[in-house]
Backbone as JSON, one array per atom type, in Angstrom:
{
  "sequence": "MSCEHLVCAQCAHPVIEGRCPLCRANRERMHNHGFAGLSPALIALLLIVLLFVTLLIERLSGV",
  "N": [[9.68, 5.88, 0.69], [11.81, 3.78, 2.8], [12.32, 1.36, 5.34], [14.72, 0.68, 5.79], [16.87, 2.38, 6.47], [16.13, 3.78, 8.8], [16.46, 4.86, 12.24], [15.25, 3.65, 15.2], [13.73, 5.39, 17.79], [13.31, 4.65, 20.35], [14.65, 2.34, 20.88], [17.25, 2.5, 19.56], [18.13, 1.23, 17.23], [18.07, -0.08, 14.16], [15.33, 0.14, 12.47], [14.06, -1.63, 10.61], [14.75, -4.36, 11.65], [13.27, -4.65, 13.75], [13.37, -4.95, 16.7], [12.27, -3.69, 18.87], [8.77, -3.13, 20.09], [7.96, -1.05, 19.09], [9.23, -0.4, 16.93], [8.75, -2.8, 15.37], [5.93, -2.07, 14.99], [6.01, 0.1, 13.53], [7.64, -0.85, 11.38], [5.6, -2.41, 10.29], [3.82, -0.92, 9.74], [4.86, 0.8, 7.66], [5.25, -0.94, 5.47], [2.57, -1.71, 4.68], [0.89, -0.56, 2.5], [-1.7, 1.8, 0.71], [-4.89, 0.94, 0.04], [-6.32, -1.52, 1.69], [-4.09, -3.13, 1.81], [-3.2, -3.29, -0.98], [-1.45, -2.14, -3.49], [-0.68, 1.45, -4.56], [-0.63, 1.59, -7.47], [-1.71, -0.87, -8.45], [-4.33, -0.36, -7.35], [-5.16, 1.81, -9.0], [-4.94, 0.93, -11.31], [-7.03, -1.1, -11.38], [-9.15, 0.61, -11.17], [-8.95, 1.8, -13.81], [-9.71, -0.4, -15.32], [-12.28, -0.86, -14.35], [-13.5, 1.19, -15.18], [-13.52, 0.98, -18.15], [-15.0, -1.7, -18.29], [-17.11, -0.74, -17.36], [-17.89, 1.37, -19.53], [-18.11, -0.38, -21.69], [-20.24, -1.88, -21.0], [-22.29, 0.05, -21.02], [-22.05, 0.87, -23.8], [-22.78, -1.61, -25.06], [-25.5, -1.94, -23.73], [-26.83, 0.15, -25.08], [-27.5, 2.73, -23.95]],
  "CA": [[10.31, 5.53, 1.91], [11.64, 2.27, 3.48], [12.65, 1.38, 6.77], [16.03, 0.35, 5.92], [18.07, 3.41, 6.9], [15.6, 4.65, 9.72], [16.73, 4.35, 13.56], [14.27, 3.74, 16.2], [13.67, 6.43, 18.8], [13.24, 3.88, 21.45], [15.91, 1.14, 21.22], [18.37, 3.19, 18.89], [18.44, 0.05, 16.49], [17.6, -0.11, 12.62], [13.85, -0.21, 12.31], [14.22, -2.96, 9.84], [15.31, -5.43, 12.67], [12.2, -4.9, 14.52], [13.91, -5.38, 17.88], [11.28, -3.38, 20.07], [7.49, -3.37, 19.7], [7.82, 0.49, 18.31], [10.12, -0.82, 15.63], [7.73, -3.88, 14.91], [4.91, -1.42, 14.37], [6.26, 1.16, 12.4], [8.04, -1.38, 9.94], [4.49, -3.12, 9.64], [2.88, 0.36, 8.94], [5.5, 1.24, 6.19], [5.22, -1.91, 4.43], [1.23, -1.83, 4.3], [0.64, 0.71, 1.46], [-2.44, 1.44, -0.24], [-6.32, 0.32, 0.4], [-6.46, -2.86, 2.21], [-2.77, -3.82, 1.54], [-2.93, -3.18, -2.31], [-0.51, -1.1, -3.87], [-1.52, 2.32, -5.18], [-0.62, 1.34, -8.79], [-2.72, -1.74, -8.59], [-5.77, 0.39, -7.18], [-5.47, 2.74, -10.28], [-5.07, -0.26, -12.57], [-8.34, -1.68, -11.07], [-10.15, 1.68, -11.26], [-9.31, 1.93, -14.96], [-10.54, -1.62, -15.74], [-13.53, -0.78, -13.91], [-14.18, 2.3, -16.12], [-13.49, 0.29, -19.59], [-15.88, -2.29, -18.19], [-18.58, 0.19, -17.58], [-18.18, 1.85, -20.59], [-18.26, -1.48, -22.41], [-21.45, -2.26, -20.48], [-22.98, 1.05, -21.35], [-21.98, 0.88, -24.97], [-23.82, -2.76, -25.42], [-26.84, -1.89, -23.66], [-27.3, 1.06, -25.97], [-28.24, 3.71, -23.25]],
  "C": [[10.38, 3.95, 2.39], [12.38, 2.55, 4.77], [14.0, 1.03, 6.77], [16.74, 1.12, 6.65], [17.32, 4.15, 8.08], [15.78, 3.97, 11.21], [15.63, 4.67, 14.55], [14.66, 4.65, 17.26], [13.82, 5.88, 20.23], [14.49, 3.13, 21.82], [17.09, 1.46, 20.58], [18.83, 1.89, 17.8], [17.53, 0.39, 15.24], [16.06, -0.56, 12.66], [13.52, -1.59, 11.52], [14.42, -4.16, 10.53], [13.97, -5.84, 13.26], [12.48, -5.54, 15.97], [12.74, -4.88, 19.14], [9.65, -3.37, 19.49], [7.09, -1.85, 18.88], [8.4, -0.01, 17.11], [9.17, -1.75, 14.77], [6.58, -3.29, 14.28], [4.97, -0.54, 13.33], [6.84, 0.41, 11.17], [6.69, -1.97, 9.35], [3.66, -1.81, 9.05], [3.46, 0.73, 7.9], [5.59, 0.11, 5.36], [3.74, -2.3, 4.03], [0.72, -0.55, 3.72], [-0.92, 0.43, 0.93], [-3.98, 0.98, 0.74], [-6.15, -1.12, 0.55], [-5.16, -3.78, 1.52], [-2.4, -3.9, -0.09], [-1.99, -1.96, -2.52], [-1.51, 0.18, -4.53], [-1.48, 2.2, -6.91], [-1.4, 0.15, -9.07], [-4.02, -1.19, -8.46], [-6.08, 1.27, -8.42], [-5.65, 1.82, -11.33], [-6.64, -1.01, -12.45], [-9.53, -0.57, -11.39], [-10.03, 1.67, -12.97], [-10.0, 0.97, -15.87], [-11.77, -1.39, -15.29], [-14.21, 0.27, -14.84], [-14.09, 1.66, -17.61], [-14.56, -0.74, -19.34], [-17.35, -1.57, -18.17], [-19.1, 0.94, -18.9], [-18.7, 0.79, -21.72], [-19.92, -1.74, -22.23], [-22.35, -1.2, -21.29], [-23.16, 1.16, -22.97], [-23.02, -0.37, -25.7], [-24.97, -2.56, -25.17], [-27.49, -0.75, -24.53], [-28.05, 2.23, -25.11], [-27.66, 4.9, -23.61]]
}
């Protein structure tokens, strides 16, 4: 969901314009996705890479 078509309940202007504090806060909240600003796809990719590295280390150590 994007804020391009949302209208602010406080100032009745598009949220994307950020005319009032509520608009700016909601725009910021909607544009920050995932953990620490990372996208969910990037987090999933990092977890997959971590899994493969763990399996590689386990295989090389002979445990």
